[in-house]
Structures are given as structure tokens and as C-alpha cells.
C-alpha positions, 0 to 999 in steps of 0.5 A: 323759247323763253323757258329755254332762255330762262333755263339756260341762264339759270344753269349759267348762274349755277355753274359760275363761281366768284373769287374775291381777292383782297390784299396788300403788297406788304413789303420787299427787299431788292439788294438792299435798295432804298427808296422803292416804289412797286407797280402790280398787274392781275392778269386772268384768262379770257372766261374771267370777268371783273365784278369790282375793283382795279386789276393794276396799281402803283404804290408810293415811294418807300424807304426802309428803316435804317436802324433795321438790319433786314433791309425791308422796304414796307409799302403796305400797298392795298389790292382789292379785286373781284372776279366771276368765271365758269372756268378755272382755266386762266386762274388769275396771276399777279405780276409785280414790278419794283422800280427805284432811283439809281446814283443819277436819280433816274428811274430804273428797274429793280426787279420782276416777279409773278405768283398765282393768286391762291386758289383756296379760301382764307388767308394766304402770305406769299413771297414772290421770288424777284429778278431783272433782266441782264444784258448779253455782254459786260460792255453792253452792261456797262453802256446801259449803266452809263446811258441810264437805260438797263435792260427791262421788259416792255410790259410788266404783264410779261412776267406772268406769261410762259411764251418767250421767257426762255431766252431771257437772261435774268439775275436774281434781285430779292423778294416781294411779300404779299398778303392774300385774302381769298373767298371763292363763292360757288359750292360746286366750283369751290369743292372742285378747286379744293380737290384739284389743289389737295391733289397737287399738293399730294405730288409736292405742288404748292398752290 
């Protein structure tokens, strides 16, 4: 019995892999709005465990350089997390929400976005397209602006899910740039991931 348990533990260790994710939420441009801060959540499947780091964070408030014409707000907000898994199903995704201050000094949502964490080792700059929910009528839009209560999602992690999003009306508001440094440990799983990514790329899908 003891040898069987040791063998099962050894097989589990051989079949598992580790994903180390380091990077930063670099900058963003959301309709040239100023004085913005961002929040992120990293969502993952049931077969994934966190070995270290944080799966969420809240940045400082930043404003763009008024001498620049690109309207970028720079955060350079770090993220650092490591996972262990035995299954690539439920690969981590990052959900980002950017918030700002309106004309009356109230915190309002400026945009939501989500992207898959890169699946191959290396440095990966990615751009996350951002959007925000809109009211279902002009009257409701005006009322929400007056009351300082624009439509928003109850949970930021909602944007990284597929269920329920098809009934949401949204408007594109800009983008957020994120830099990832990924390290996948585990020869067999790393090779499997690499082959699957290569197969997707042949059909025009970018991971």
C-alpha cells in the first residue's frame, strides 16, 4: 500500500506543471480620460492551485502626460503569481477594470476587459480592448449620469466568463497594455501546450 501511494504521488508530480507569471499592467487610454486607476483579477480553473503571489490587485491613481499627444495613462503596476496544475483546461485569464472620477468627483467605471494569459514561455506584450456597459435607452443613460450611477458589472471577474455576456450592451472605450513574462515548467506539459498553440496558430488563432 505504501509503495502504491508513493508511486501515485510520483506520477502526479510528473504529470503536473508550473506556470510562473510576472509582469505589469503598463498603461491605457480610455477616451482620453485622466486620473484613472485599475483593478485586476486573475481567474483560473478548478484544477489550478496558487503556489505564490496574488490573484488580484489595485493600482494607484495616475494621469497622463499633458505634453504627450497619445493620451496614455501610465501605471506600471506589477503582477506576480505562480500556479500549479495537472490540466490545461481552465488556463488563467486576466480581467481588468479601469475606474476614474467624473465631473462631480464620483468614482465611475471607464472600461472592462479580459485576455488569456499567454500560454508559451517568454515575454509577451498584449493589448486588452476595453468596453463598458451602456443603458438600454437614452433616458436611462441621462438618469444614470445625473445620479452618478452608470451601468457596471457587480463582479469584475464577470468579464472573463462566457455565460451571460451575450445579453449585455456595451460600448468600446479604449485599451490597456499589459506586459507578461511567462515561464512554464514541466517538459511533457510544456511540449503539449506548445504543440496545441502551434496548431491553433496554423488556423489563424492567436494565443
